N, C-alpha and C positions, 0 to 999 in steps of 0.2 A: 757449577762443577761441569767443566768441560772434560769428554772422554777424547783420549787420543787409542784407537784398537787397529789393528790389523783387519786386512780384507776377511780373511777365513774367518776371525773372532766375530766379525761383524755379521757375516752371514749366518753365522752358528746361533747367533742371541739377535738376530734380525728384529724380533718382535720387542725385546726388552730394550733396547737401543732407539727404536722408532717411539716407543712408549716416553720415553726419559726426554725425546725431542718434543713432543707433544705435549705431555704432562707434566712436565718439569722445567722446560723451557731451557734444555739442554742443547749444547752443540757436539755433535760427533765428526772426530777427522777420523778419516780412514786412510792409513797408509798402505800404498799400492806400491807394486813393484817399479823399478827404475826411477825411485825418487819421487813419484806422482801421490798427491794428495788429494782426497776429495771430501767435502763437508757435508755434513746432512743438517738443514736447519729447519725449523716448521715454517708453514706457508704464512704463517701471521708475522712472524719475525722479518721473513723476506719481504714481505708487502711494505713493512714499515722501513726497512732499509731502502729497497727501491722507491718509496715517496720520498726520503729524503734526497736520494740520486736525481730524481728528475725536477724537484721544486727549488724555487729561489730560496736563499737564505733568509730573506725578509719577508716569506708568505706564513699564512695561517698554516698551510698543510704541512711546511717544513717544520714550524714549530710544534705542531702536535705529535708529528712523528719522532722529533725529536726528544719532546717529551716522554713519550712512549717507551723508547728505546733508554732513555736514562732511568727510568723506573724500574725497567727490568736489569739494570746493570749491564747493558750492551752498549752503552756510549756514556763516556766521562762526562759528567757535568762541570763547565769549566769555570762557572761563575755563579753566585747566588743572584737570583732573580726572583723580585716579589711577583706573585701571579695573582696582580690585582687587574683593574678595568684598566689601567694607564698601560699596562704592558700587553694585554690584548687588544686593545684599542688601537694599536699602531698597526695592525694588520688589516684595520678597514680602509686604508687610504686609497 
């Protein structure tokens, strides 16, 4: 579940929202003035997103990060792939 909260609500319940981010893998969107929004995500999730952004699509690093995000329902799986030696072997080239 993703949370969308006001800035004052976030400040008032900071510990609870941060616990949800870290313990329950949630994202918290904080509505601010002048139609600005900030998001709070866990460091682990940010690392996986950064890994996807900086790696080549056909690399092992990309495949691992993508798999991790799919397993956490943060990225949609677009096709069924058998996780066998043939699949993982393509990254050893």
